[in-house]
Wavefront OBJ file of the C-alpha trace (Angstrom):
o trace
v -17.765 -5.996 -2.614
v -18.234 -2.294 -3.494
v -19.094 -2.930 -7.132
v -16.042 -5.043 -7.931
v -16.700 -7.665 -10.572
v -16.624 -11.140 -9.029
v -13.975 -12.276 -11.512
v -11.564 -9.569 -10.298
v -11.723 -10.495 -6.604
v -9.461 -13.596 -6.783
v -6.920 -11.683 -8.872
v -6.917 -8.810 -6.375
v -6.627 -11.176 -3.419
v -3.692 -12.973 -5.043
v -1.892 -9.653 -5.611
v -2.564 -8.459 -2.066
v -1.583 -11.836 -0.621
v 1.675 -11.832 -2.555
v 2.664 -8.509 -0.975
v 1.715 -9.537 2.550
v 3.633 -12.819 2.113
v 7.043 -11.292 1.416
v 9.764 -13.188 3.309
v 10.671 -10.247 5.568
v 7.148 -9.988 6.963
v 6.382 -11.440 10.365
v 3.739 -9.174 11.881
v 2.331 -7.295 8.861
v 0.789 -10.351 7.221
v -2.694 -11.375 6.192
v -2.753 -14.178 8.733
v -1.734 -12.007 11.648
v -2.254 -8.239 11.512
v -4.922 -7.996 8.813
v -6.947 -10.914 10.178
v -6.783 -9.392 13.660
v -7.992 -6.002 12.412
v -10.783 -7.536 10.328
v -11.926 -9.480 13.396
v -11.945 -6.277 15.453
v -13.775 -4.493 12.629
v -16.598 -7.050 12.794
v -17.397 -5.663 16.259
v -17.325 -1.985 15.223
v -18.518 -2.050 11.612
v -21.680 -0.242 12.731
v -19.540 2.744 13.817
v -18.136 3.301 10.318
v -19.572 6.058 8.163
v -18.439 4.194 5.043
v -17.841 0.592 6.048
v -16.814 -0.450 2.530
v -14.057 2.175 2.437
v -12.834 1.273 5.928
v -12.692 -2.407 5.031
v -10.898 -1.650 1.767
v -8.371 0.489 3.661
v -7.797 -2.311 6.179
v -6.808 -4.664 3.368
v -4.471 -2.116 1.778
v -3.018 -0.054 4.643
v 0.136 -2.163 5.149
v 0.307 -3.889 1.762
v 3.563 -2.062 1.017
v 6.369 -0.825 3.279
v 4.978 2.701 3.729
v 1.532 4.236 3.800
v 2.374 6.294 0.695
v 3.361 3.180 -1.257
v 0.302 1.358 0.095
v -2.032 4.188 -0.953
v -0.522 4.257 -4.458
v -0.890 0.481 -4.767
v -4.470 0.673 -3.471
v -5.283 3.385 -6.010
v -3.905 1.289 -8.864
v -5.915 -1.728 -7.753
v -9.114 0.261 -7.232
v -8.754 1.893 -10.671
v -8.436 -1.582 -12.178
v -11.675 -2.487 -10.354
v -13.374 0.527 -11.922
v -14.102 2.200 -8.583
v -14.801 5.923 -8.690
v -12.226 8.579 -7.870
v -13.956 9.856 -4.731
v -14.023 6.357 -3.212
v -10.348 5.882 -4.114
v -9.433 9.210 -2.516
v -11.348 8.386 0.635
v -9.636 4.991 0.960
v -6.246 6.689 0.475
v -7.129 9.147 3.267
v -7.941 6.213 5.527
v -4.667 4.483 4.642
v -2.793 7.681 5.560
v -4.619 7.750 8.906
v -2.702 4.590 9.842
v 0.513 6.568 9.710
v -0.527 8.007 13.107
v 1.218 11.311 12.508
v -1.590 13.800 11.985
v -4.883 14.982 13.390
v -7.749 12.738 12.343
v -10.907 14.510 11.314
v -13.668 12.040 10.680
v -14.946 8.973 12.440
v -13.635 6.567 9.784
v -10.102 7.956 10.062
v -10.283 7.584 13.829
v -11.763 4.114 13.552
v -9.097 2.716 11.228
v -6.320 4.300 13.303
v -7.769 2.620 16.402
v -8.175 -0.685 14.601
v -4.552 -0.528 13.449
v -3.364 -0.004 17.028
v -5.781 -2.405 18.698
v -2.890 -4.784 19.380
v -1.433 -2.229 21.803
v -4.301 -3.019 24.154
v -3.997 -6.798 24.125
v -2.389 -8.778 26.926
v 1.220 -7.892 27.724
v 2.312 -11.262 26.343
v 0.547 -10.678 23.003
v 1.809 -7.094 22.872
v 5.419 -8.205 23.426
v 5.116 -11.039 20.899
v 3.776 -8.573 18.318
v 6.643 -6.190 19.101
v 9.162 -8.956 18.514
v 7.580 -9.805 15.142
v 7.668 -6.134 14.144
v 11.320 -5.848 15.231
v 12.197 -8.757 12.925
v 10.798 -6.778 9.971
v 13.507 -4.138 10.374
v 16.874 -4.796 8.778
v 18.500 -2.217 11.057
v 17.659 -2.553 14.797
v 18.397 1.163 15.277
v 15.587 2.034 12.838
v 13.175 -0.063 14.892
v 14.254 1.580 18.161
v 13.986 5.056 16.621
v 10.462 4.414 15.346
v 9.451 2.934 18.696
v 10.750 6.065 20.492
v 8.765 8.323 18.131
v 5.591 6.322 18.776
v 6.046 6.442 22.538
v 6.775 10.176 22.449
v 3.707 10.758 20.294
v 1.347 8.906 22.592
v 2.671 10.135 25.922
v 3.802 13.668 25.178
v 1.883 14.948 22.168
v -1.498 13.241 22.300
v -1.765 11.858 25.810
v -3.977 9.044 24.533
v -3.709 6.027 22.263
v -7.236 5.646 20.909
v -9.660 8.137 19.413
v -13.030 6.395 19.545
v -15.017 5.734 22.700
v -15.240 2.038 21.869
v -11.462 1.526 21.742
v -10.781 3.890 24.652
v -13.184 1.910 26.824
v -11.927 -1.456 25.639
v -8.154 -0.982 25.346
v -6.831 2.425 26.481
v -5.807 1.467 30.017
v -4.075 -1.728 28.914
v -2.424 -0.021 25.925
v -0.910 2.677 28.136
v 0.394 0.050 30.566
v 1.877 -1.969 27.686
v 3.540 1.084 26.169
v 4.896 2.192 29.559
v 6.466 -1.253 29.943
v 8.728 -0.346 27.003
v 10.154 2.772 28.626
l 1 2 3 4 5 6 7 8 9 10 11 12 13 14 15 16 17 18 19 20 21 22 23 24 25 26 27 28 29 30 31 32 33 34 35 36 37 38 39 40 41 42 43 44 45 46 47 48 49 50 51 52 53 54 55 56 57 58 59 60 61 62 63 64 65 66 67 68 69 70 71 72 73 74 75 76 77 78 79 80 81 82 83 84 85 86 87 88 89 90 91 92 93 94 95 96 97 98 99 100 101 102 103 104 105 106 107 108 109 110 111 112 113 114 115 116 117 118 119 120 121 122 123 124 125 126 127 128 129 130 131 132 133 134 135 136 137 138 139 140 141 142 143 144 145 146 147 148 149 150 151 152 153 154 155 156 157 158 159 160 161 162 163 164 165 166 167 168 169 170 171 172 173 174 175 176 177 178 179 180 181 182 183 184
């Protein structure tokens, strides 16, 4: 994987797994969210400009509570792997794309943002179950409701769309909008 010594991979996986296994995680886990995104990525890997960076960003994008903390953690891990600075910076940019709060400029940023939100386009039952798991991750229910309102406002009033890439628009956009409208 991207020039990482084989001996370092199990150590890295253990560290990543430890973070995703924290007791207050229900949705943002390796077994649920990351596995789902990696499965989706298998179908769109060919669309990535730098598939290694996109895959690395998938593993790291929710490893900590915020994208900033996740990017810092990813940088520390990638430095320990001996990966070059430009690759580290690119992965950090992709992690920040999953914050969904800025214009995305390249295809990889758009792709990882779409991958991160692919669950919005699943069946209503899956979408609601995911929402319940995410709600459980918040200590304060008001924080969850506030974030949910910001997301809905962003998609319906600022952007007018959920997905950036043709693949995800064609596959999930209609269902995602219906699922999000069901929350209003």
